[in-house]
N, C-alpha and C positions, 0 to 999 in steps of 0.2 A: 524851249522846250521840246523834244521830237517826242510826237505822240505815236505816228505812223509811218513805216520808212519800208521802202522794197529795197533789197540788194542784189543786184543782178550778176551772176556767176558767184554765187555762195556756198559751193559744193565743197569748198577746202581754200586755204589760205587766207589772204585780208579779207574775202569775202565773207566768209564764215568765221572768223573773228570779228569782223564788226556786224554781223547778225548776232552774235552773241555778246557783245560788248553793250547795244542797244535793246538786248533784251533785258539786260541784268537792270539796267536803268529803268524799268518797264515800261519802255516801248514797243507797241505791238508791230510786228517784223515780219515782212513776208520774204522768204530767202529763195531765189529764181536761180535754177539750174538745170542742166538737160540730161542729168543724172540725180540718184536718190544719195542723200547725204545722212551722216548721223543724225538723232533726232538731238535738239537742240531744247531746252525749257523755254516757252515763251517765243517761240519761232515757228511760223506757219510755211513748211517745205511747198513749193510749188514746181513740177516738172513744166518747164518751157525755156524756150531760146529767145535770149536778148537780141538775137540779130533778126528776128521776125517781127516787123511792124505791128501784127495784128495782134501778138502776145503783149507787145510794149502798151497797144493802145488797150487794150481791155485792163490791163492790172493798174497803168493810172488813172482808169477812169471807176473802177472799182473799189481801189484803196485812196485813192487821194493823198498821196503821202506828201508829210512835210520835209521827207529826204528821200532822194533816190541815189543809189550810191551804183557806179557802173564799175564792176571788178573784177568783167569777164578778161582771163589769161589765158592764152593757148599757149603751149610752150613750142616755142619755136624751133628748129632744129639746128642743131650746133656744128658749123662746117664750115671751109674755106667758100669765098663765092661761087667759083669754078664748077664745085659740086651740086649746084642748086638747080632744079628745073621750078619752072615758074608758080605752078602751084605750090611748091615747099615754100616759095620765098614770099610769095602773096597771103598764105595762108593767115598771118595774123590780120591784115588788111581787112580780109572778109570775115573776121570773128572779132577782135576786139575794137577794130575802130568802126565797122559797122555797126555795133552794139552802143558804142558812144553817141554815133551819127543819130540812131531812131531815138535813144531814149532823150538824148538831149534836143532834137528836134520836136520830137513829141510832147513833150512840157512844154513847149512853145505854143504849140496848136492846141492842148488841150484849152487855156493853158493851166499848169498849177498856180495853186492860189499865191498871191504876193505872200514874201518871206519863205515861200519852200526854196530848197535847196538841191540841187544837181550835182553829186563828186564823182569826177570820173577818177578811176586810178590809174596813171601814167607810168613813167619808168625812168631812171636818168640813163639810159640808152638814149633817149630821145636827146638830151642835152650833149652825149659825149661821144655817142656813136657805139657800134656792135659790127665790127666786120666779121665776126661769125655766125651773126645769126640773121642773114639774110634783109628781108625786109623790117625785121621788128623793130630798130631804132628810128627808122624814117615813121611808122606808122604809130609809133608812140612820140614821136613831136605833130604828128597830125593830131592826136588828142588834146596835146594841149593847145593847138590853131584853133580846134573845134570847141574849148570849154571859152576859149577869147573872142571867136566869133559870137557864141550864144551867148553870151554876158553882153557883149555890145547889142546883140538884135532886142535883147528884153528890156537893155536900157530904152532902145528907140521907143519901144513899144509900152514903156513905164508900166510892165508888168509885174516888176519885185521879185522877179525870180531870179536866184543867185546861182550863178555855176564857177566851179573852182575844178582844176587838175590837180592832183597830189602828184608829187612825183619824187620817188623815194630813189636817191641820189646811189644807193649803194645795194649789192644781192641781198635780198631778204633770207636771214639762217634759216634753213630747215624746209625751205620753198622746193618743190622740184626743178623751179628754173633756177634757182641757185645753182644748186646742184648739177645741174648739168653745163649751165654756163661755167663753173667754176672748174670742172673738170676739163672743158675743152679750151679755156684760156691757159689753165694750169699745164697742160699738157705740151701748149705753144712754148710756155715758157722754161718748160723741163724741171718744174718743182710738184710739188703733192696739192690737190686740191684744199688742203688742209692751211698750205702757207701760203697759197692766193687768197683765201677769205681771211687772213691775217692783217692785210692792207687797210681793215675796215676796223680802227681802233676801239670803234663802241660798235658793235653790234646792233642789228636793226631786224627786227620780223614781223610775223605780220601782226600780233598783237600790238606792238609799236606803230603801225600804219592805221589799224582800228583806234588806238586813241589819239591819232590826227586826226584822222577824219570827226570824229566827235568834237574835237577842239574846234575844226572849221565850219562844223552842223550848230555849234553853239555858239559864233562869232568872238570865239577865242584864239583867234589864230592872226596873223599878218595879213592886210590887206591885200586882193589882186587875185587874178582869175589862174594865176599860176604860182603854187607853191612848190616851193624843194623842200625834201625832208630826210636829212640825217640822222645816224644815229648821234654824235657829236653836238650837232646845232640845233636839230630841230627843226621846226619849219620857220622857212625867209623866202620872201620874194625870191623867185627865177629870174 
């Protein structure tokens, strides 16, 4: 049972949905974000940046969580590759990947207690590519690699910390990233964003990903450090 959890990137989307779901189950939840979010019952909001190792170190030490979730999600620019500059191309690396690196690594260095779990929210773009989102797909693939590397290091040191990258393999209905991506790819295809989203026969939203994260934390999921999630099939090894 999860008693204490830290959600990094919890101002909206998957992070906020996960914080709410854990609090509803009676867990004490610390929701970390760079901006203020609407209050949730049972959730302690913390203004902080998951890319700052000092912030991560302090929170891991103070909370000593059973579960740490990295749901940081910078919305990438949607444009052809020749319209990017390096700053825009690499923004998600300096946000999403950096947060996963610090949280995962510092959980090893503390270390968290045996049986604790670190879950990184990645993206199906890391499996399938995403030519209109610059460095986004590569960054999301690297988050998967990180989960695997960290798990192997935890095993080698016999720490008992579990690492999982959960990989939603479709755009999440209702999120800002999905709206921007659907609009961009629909324009290229000459269709409406609504028509583009119809490719996903069974929709998946932030609440669905939050439910999957709880399954992973409860050990009610397939084995493996990288798990793919779709609306139709649920969780399966990637």
